[in-house]
PATI-552857 format. One record per atom (N, C-alpha, C, O, CB): x, y, z. Coordinates in steps of 0.02 Angstrom, whole numbers, padded with zeros to 5 digits, always signed. Last residue first. Glycine has a CB too. Layout:
# PATI-552857
XYZ/...
//
This chain:
# PATI-552857
+02160-02601-01830/+02132-02669-01829/+02119-02694-01761/+02096-02750-01752/+02178-02715-01863/+02100-02425-01812/+02148-02478-01820/+02117-02546-01813/+02059-02553-01794/+02204-02471-01772/+02078-02284-01736/+02068-02314-01802/+02120-02368-01812/+02180-02354-01819/+02072-02260-01860/+01990-02241-01589/+02052-02263-01622/+02036-02297-01688/+01987-02333-01695/+02093-02312-01576/+01895-02095-01565/+01890-02166-01580/+01955-02188-01615/+01974-02159-01665/+01828-02181-01625/+01912-01962-01557/+01928-02000-01498/+01925-02074-01510/+01949-02113-01469/+01882-01982-01441/+01995-01880-01693/+01936-01907-01661/+01956-01950-01601/+02014-01971-01597/+01894-01949-01711/+02089-01729-01699/+02084-01802-01705/+02024-01828-01666/+02006-01802-01614/+02150-01837-01681/+02041-01587-01788/+02047-01616-01720/+02041-01691-01727/+01993-01715-01757/+01993-01587-01671/+02134-01514-01920/+02077-01553-01895/+02091-01581-01825/+02149-01595-01807/+02061-01610-01944/+02183-01378-01977/+02207-01417-01920/+02148-01457-01891/+02117-01435-01843/+02238-01370-01865/+02111-01315-02077/+02177-01342-02093/+02205-01385-02037/+02249-01426-02050/+02225-01286-02110/+01940-01348-02106/+01989-01326-02056/+02057-01357-02072/+02062-01418-02079/+01965-01346-01984/+01835-01382-02180/+01889-01350-02216/+01942-01324-02169/+01983-01282-02187/+01863-01293-02260/+01744-01531-02165/+01774-01473-02134/+01830-01446-02176/+01868-01484-02205/+01799-01489-02063/+01611-01578-02273/+01677-01590-02244/+01706-01525-02218/+01695-01471-02245/+01725-01622-02295/+01440-01559-02220/+01493-01545-02268/+01560-01558-02235/+01567-01549-02174/+01489-01471-02294/+01310-01673-02184/+01361-01626-02161/+01416-01619-02214/+01436-01667-02247/+01390-01649-02094/+01166-01674-02294/+01221-01709-02260/+01274-01658-02239/+01283-01607-02271/+01252-01763-02306/+01020-01580-02248/+01074-01595-02296/+01129-01632-02259/+01138-01622-02198/+01102-01529-02330/+00938-01570-02143/+00906-01583-02208/+00959-01600-02261/+00943-01630-02312/+00865-01522-02231/+00926-01609-01972/+00969-01594-02030/+00935-01614-02095/+00906-01668-02100/+01037-01631-02023/+00817-01527-01870/+00828-01590-01906/+00871-01574-01966/+00854-01531-02006/+00760-01623-01928/+00815-01456-01710/+00830-01448-01782/+00842-01517-01812/+00874-01560-01781/+00892-01403-01793/+00701-01401-01595/+00740-01458-01618/+00752-01450-01692/+00706-01438-01731/+00705-01526-01602/+00721-01245-01516/+00687-01285-01566/+00731-01344-01585/+00792-01337-01589/+00670-01243-01629/+00711-01194-01345/+00751-01210-01404/+00710-01255-01451/+00671-01297-01429/+00817-01246-01384/+00595-01071-01284/+00624-01139-01283/+00660-01153-01349/+00641-01128-01402/+00569-01192-01270/+00648-00900-01262/+00601-00950-01287/+00634-01019-01286/+00695-01024-01287/+00577-00932-01359/+00700-00828-01107/+00717-00849-01174/+00666-00901-01198/+00644-00942-01158/+00790-00877-01178/+00597-00710-01018/+00633-00774-01022/+00646-00792-01095/+00608-00773-01139/+00594-00831-00986/+00626-00537-00997/+00589-00589-01033/+00628-00654-01032/+00689-00653-01043/+00574-00568-01106/+00715-00451-00941/+00664-00478-00896/+00622-00532-00930/+00586-00569-00896/+00619-00422-00872/+00795-00405-01040/+00827-00450-00992/+00776-00477-00941/+00793-00521-00902/+00883-00414-00955/+00714-00317-01111/+00725-00384-01137/+00755-00431-01085/+00740-00491-01086/+00771-00381-01197/+00599-00224-01004/+00661-00233-01041/+00671-00306-01060/+00641-00351-01031/+00720-00208-01000/+00418-00227-01030/+00478-00230-00988/+00540-00240-01030/+00535-00262-01087/+00471-00287-00936/+00308-00114-01100/+00348-00174-01113/+00409-00174-01068/+00447-00125-01067/+00369-00176-01188/+00254+00008-01067/+00221-00051-01039/+00261-00115-01051/+00250-00165-01017/+00151-00059-01068/+00349+00149-01013/+00331+00100-01064/+00303+00037-01032/+00324+00015-00979/+00391+00083-01108/+00266+00268-00904/+00322+00224-00920/+00301+00173-00973/+00242+00156-00977/+00348+00188-00856/+00143+00329-00882/+00188+00358-00932/+00247+00313-00949/+00276+00321-01003/+00212+00424-00908/+00077+00258-00781/+00044+00268-00845/+00092+00291-00899/+00083+00275-00958/-00013+00317-00838/+00168+00262-00677/+00146+00197-00702/+00115+00205-00771/+00125+00163-00815/+00095+00164-00654/+00177+00400-00657/+00237+00362-00677/+00217+00294-00706/+00246+00272-00755/+00285+00352-00618/+00048+00429-00615/+00072+00457-00678/+00134+00419-00703/+00141+00407-00763/+00090+00532-00670/+00047+00361-00493/+00000+00341-00546/+00023+00368-00614/+00018+00333-00664/-00071+00367-00530/+00145+00433-00425/+00155+00362-00438/+00109+00338-00493/+00129+00299-00536/+00142+00321-00374/+00084+00559-00420/+00148+00551-00455/+00161+00478-00471/+00184+00462-00526/+00206+00579-00413/-00027+00529-00340/-00037+00553-00409/+00027+00545-00450/+00024+00526-00508/-00060+00626-00409/+00039+00496-00222/-00003+00446-00256/-00015+00465-00328/-00014+00423-00373/-00070+00436-00219/+00098+00618-00191/+00140+00560-00205/+00101+00505-00241/+00127+00473-00286/+00169+00532-00139/-00017+00695-00169/+00029+00713-00223/+00074+00654-00241/+00087+00642-00300/+00071+00774-00203/-00070+00630-00057/-00109+00632-00118/-00064+00649-00178/-00072+00620-00232/-00167+00683-00113/+00032+00658+00035/+00017+00588+00017/-00023+00585-00048/-00010+00542-00090/-00022+00553+00074/+00020+00798+00041/+00082+00768+00018/+00070+00695-00003/+00097+00674-00054/+00136+00771+00072/-00108+00812+00096/-00094+00839+00029/-00031+00808+00000/-00029+00792-00059/-00088+00916+00031/-00085+00754+00221/-00133+00722+00175/-00124+00748+00104/-00132+00710+00056/-00205+00736+00199/+00008+00844+00275/+00027+00774+00262/-00021+00741+00214/+00000+00703+00170/+00030+00735+00327/-00070+00959+00285/-00011+00960+00242/+00010+00888+00225/+00027+00874+00168/+00047+00998+00275/-00166+00913+00378/-00187+00936+00312/-00128+00935+00263/-00135+00912+00206/-00217+01008+00316/-00088+00887+00489/-00124+00832+00457/-00145+00851+00386/-00144+00810+00341/-00185+00812+00498/-00045+01017+00516/+00004+00966+00499/-00030+00907+00464/-00005+00882+00414/+00041+00941+00561/-00166+01077+00550/-00128+01103+00493/-00078+01050+00469/-00070+01039+00409/-00092+01168+00511/-00199+01005+00664/-00242+01002+00606/-00206+01025+00543/-00213+00995+00490/-00305+01045+00617/-00094+01044+00747/-00102+00973+00729/-00146+00966+00667/-00131+00926+00623/-00132+00933+00787/-00120+01179+00761/-00058+01157+00729/-00062+01085+00707/-00036+01067+00654/+00000+01166+00777/-00241+01174+00828/-00239+01204+00761/-00175+01184+00726/-00176+01173+00665/-00244+01280+00765/-00200+01114+00949/-00248+01079+00905/-00247+01108+00835/-00253+01071+00787/-00318+01083+00935/-00116+01199+01021/-00086+01145+00981/-00136+01111+00934/-00115+01083+00883/-00057+01093+01027/-00221+01340+01023/-00157+01309+01042/-00137+01254+00994/-00141+01263+00933/-00161+01281+01111/-00397+01311+01039/-00339+01355+01027/-00276+01315+01044/-00280+01262+01075/-00343+01420+01070/-00567+01281+00989/-00501+01259+01013/-00446+01308+00996/-00449+01342+00945/-00485+01190+00984/-00701+01391+01041/-00664+01354+00989/-00595+01335+01016/-00568+01368+01060/-00657+01397+00925/-00799+01356+01189/-00755+01400+01150/-00718+01359+01097/-00706+01300+01107/-00704+01437+01195/-00965+01286+01187/-00895+01284+01206/-00855+01333+01162/-00875+01348+01106/-00866+01213+01200/-01119+01371+01223/-01075+01332+01179/-01002+01337+01201/-00981+01387+01230/-01083+01354+01107/-01193+01359+01389/-01171+01398+01331/-01124+01355+01288/-01094+01307+01313/-01135+01463+01352/-01224+01295+01506/-01257+01272+01446/-01236+01310+01383/-01260+01295+01329/-01332+01277+01454/-01160+01363+01606/-01138+01295+01592/-01168+01268+01527/-01139+01223+01496/-01157+01248+01649/-01235+01479+01608/-01165+01483+01586/-01139+01413+01569/-01099+01406+01523/-01122+01515+01641/-01357+01442+01663/-01354+01457+01592/-01283+01459+01566/-01270+01443+01508/-01389+01523+01579/-01317+01309+01782/-01347+01373+01763/-01337+01384+01689/-01311+01341+01654/-01316+01431+01805/-01329+01177+01896/-01317+01196+01827/-01353+01261+01812/-01412+01269+01828/-01341+01140+01777/-01374+01145+02022/-01305+01170+02016/-01290+01195+01945/-01240+01230+01935/-01256+01116+02036/-01497+01089+02011/-01495+01159+02030/-01425+01188+02024/-01417+01249+02023/-01521+01167+02100/-01465+00955+01985/-01492+00996+01931/-01491+01070+01947/-01484+01111+01902/-01563+00975+01916/-01428+00911+02111/-01377+00914+02058/-01401+00958+02001/-01361+00994+01971/-01361+00842+02033/-01552+00916+02173/-01497+00958+02198/-01443+00965+02145/-01415+01019+02136/-01468+00928+02263/-01620+00819+02097/-01643+00889+02097/-01589+00936+02122/-01581+00990+02094/-01705+00896+02141/-01545+00705+02130/-01548+00729+02061/-01572+00801+02057/-01546+00840+02017/-01593+00684+02019/-01572+00695+02267/-01503+00705+02244/-01502+00731+02173/-01462+00775+02157/-01464+00638+02249/-01711+00675+02266/-01684+00734+02300/-01613+00748+02276/-01594+00806+02267/-01686+00725+02376/-01715+00552+02199/-01748+00610+02170/-01720+00675+02201/-01707+00723+02165/-01824+00607+02180/-01647+00470+02293/-01621+00480+02225/-01651+00541+02191/-01615+00579+02159/-01635+00417+02182/-01734+00478+02402/-01665+00504+02408/-01635+00516+02339/-01600+00565+02329/-01621+00454+02449/-01847+00415+02348/-01851+00484+02371/-01781+00515+02377/-01771+00573+02358/-01887+00488+02439/-01796+00287+02325/-01819+00327+02268/-01823+00401+02288/-01803+00444+02249/-01887+00303+02243/-01773+00246+02456/-01716+00251+02409/-01736+00295+02350/-01696+00337+02328/-01694+00180+02384/-01901+00242+02514/-01852+00291+02537/-01793+00299+02490/-01765+00354+02484/-01827+00271+02606/-02021+00226+02378/-01980+00199+02432/-01931+00251+02456/-01921+00301+02421/-01943+00135+02410/-02178+00300+02344/-02107+00293+02329/-02069+00266+02391/-02085+00283+02448/-02076+00360+02306/-02327+00200+02343/-02288+00254+02373/-02214+00244+02357/-02190+00188+02357/-02300+00256+02450/-02393+00149+02183/-02373+00138+02252/-02334+00197+02279/-02311+00239+02240/-02332+00073+02259/-02532+00199+02088/-02462+00189+02098/-02447+00180+02171/-02484+00202+02215/-02422+00247+02068/
//
C-alpha cells in the first residue's frame, strides 16, 4: 500500500477525535415520548375508530335498504302502437263538437 496522504491523515485524526466525544450515555436508548405526542396518538386512534364506525354504518345501510329504487326513478316504458280491431263507435255525447271540415257544396 502507498503512504497515506496528508488529507487522509487529517481525516483519520478528525474522525478519531469525533469518536472520542461519544460515551456510553450517548449510546443509551432514548426516553419514551411525552407531552403532545401521546395526545396526538390518542386523537388519531379515536378518529380512525370513528371512520371505521362510519364505514360500517354506510355498509349496513347499503345492505339493509331495499334494492329496488322508487318508481319515480324508473323511466316509463315506451308506448305501444295500438291497432284498432273494431270500428269506432258513435259518440253518445249530447253536445258534439263540430268538425273543422266545412260540410257543403
